[in-house]
Phi, psi and omega in degrees: 000135180264136179248114188264110178236047179225042182296336179291337176282311173194143182263152176302144180296131176286135178303324180293323178291320176299316180295321178296321179296315181296317179298318183294329179292343177283347175274103184269125178154150175271126185297349177264355180279151184267349180284175186301317180297319178296321181288330173299315178297321181296319179298315179296319178299312184288328173297319178296321179295318179296319180295318178296318181298322181297321180287321186274358179069048183222173172272146181307322182294342181275352180271116177248110179288137182228187178273358180148188185297319182297315178295320179300316179295317179297316179299317180295307187287312178294317181296318180291320183291319181288343177253019187295162177294146181300136178089000178247145179222337193279147176243128176274118188229110174294153172291157174079014178287167177294151181297334176301324177280310183301315183289326177294316178295322178298320178293321178292329177297327177292340178268359177118001179288139170270156182237124176254114185277146172235122183285153174269154172284168176300346177260013179069029180260144172266122178281117181303325180290318176296322176299314181296327180296336181271354191280320189307126178081001180283156177284323180193169177221158179214153179195156175277137171289319175219135181292126186290339177264302186282340177084356181295132179266127182268168179274085183297316181297321180295318179292323177295322178295318178298318180295320179296318180296327180273353181071030184246135176288140185236136170249135175244134176266106182254019184301311182285333185278332187302131179087352183241328178228159178299133178235120179220105179300314181294320181293318179288328180289324178055228185253035180300148178294155181308132176079003180235170183067205181292117179237350183209140182220127183257137175219160180226141184285323188289350176281344184239014176098011171273167178296151171296136177110009176221140178200196180204152166246122172274115183241119181303151179305326184266004181294138176264110185223141171257135183291149171274317182257131180239157179131012179179166183258014181299149174052057179062019181078007183272340179211096180289155176122157178299130187277146183274090183294314181296318178298320179296319180295318179293320180297314180299320179296312180297322181295315179296317180295317180298320180289321181297326184259001192303309186293313180295319180293324178298319178297317180296316183291325178299319179296316178297315182297316181296324177293322177297312182296315179297320180293320178295317180296326178290320181283326181230087184304335181283345183295145184226131175282126177261162183086177181293128183290342183241308185272075184219167176300136189298331182259008187264128171231100182258109192242137175263129177245090187306133176081353180266157174267119185304317180294327177293316176302315181299317180295315182295321177293320180298318178299327180277002177091016181248125178260121177222199181213150172280342183078002181264156178281149177232105183244132180057030177077008180249118180291135181245155173296151181295118178291335178292314180298320178292326177293340177277001177097008179272161181274175185296326180298315176297323183292344176259007187235033183245152171229144174245116170262125179233121183265156181208199189306325183263003182288145182224175175299328179298324179294318177296315179302322181297321177294312185295334181287338187237349190293323181296314180293319179298318180295317180299319181287319180291330178291331181264003184281346182149177180290149181292349178283348178263140178261000000 
């Protein structure tokens, strides 16, 4: 039996979202066509947009459906930078961001963007005041609502307030936070002046049980954005191309369900996670929980296993039927130390010795028990497999 504890990577498809997708595929027509079939598709698309907007605290026109979080982040950052105010070039970038953000900013740096770094605390937290100190005169800023590896939840409203006060447009990456903490575009934006403060918010469907391949960028009416895809006027001209009606319907369904169960599910997952962390610490006294011990995603347990090789631990758990994650990026087939752990002030050896267990809607006590039954032996073997500096 396989025990899946990697919900932060992708969540199991919700049956209701699958059914919504299948029903929507029976509506034949291009939502941009003017005939009856096309308008039937258009109605379903716009109903889905309205439903998504209601959950995300936005206006329907502000919802731009995309292929997922990576595209949403690229559209926001590239679009905002290319439409930036004259005389500005710099991007405010906290350490420890998702690679979709880091790599996009790196590409913009090759085009002339400057990068203003904001350090993370040892708990992987972004200090809004330190964030605000980097803002004056910047072209744009970006930040995670919740760290996807360490699980620490940031002060999104505080960072949005700082950006509004500095007159700088802000993008927030809410991919990891969606479905786990309250997300309100309108609430975080507050009374910011047009084009400043929070103007863009990225989310992804597969993190909450929608199909892989659908997400959204919430883009304020006053946001200054240049499109990535050209060839049509769909979605305010921000994303050209035939729109995915079925994906939008499935996304809206998953989003509504995730929000309806969020508070109760968060309580359940915290209990499971705390039992997992306590059990791991009992079995492996050297293990250490990283990230904020309290203000964190309810299903996230990001653990350091000193002296162990993270990839070895991952392999041994996988053989035992447990799916988890090292939380590290893997580029060109070469495993790298976790940049998030290093941004928290840890050394490279620690950054190669972490595991992320992430619980979700289908997680049970049996999944926790499966980890606790094998973690001590796995740690003993991974600790003796070689130095933690080797991948």
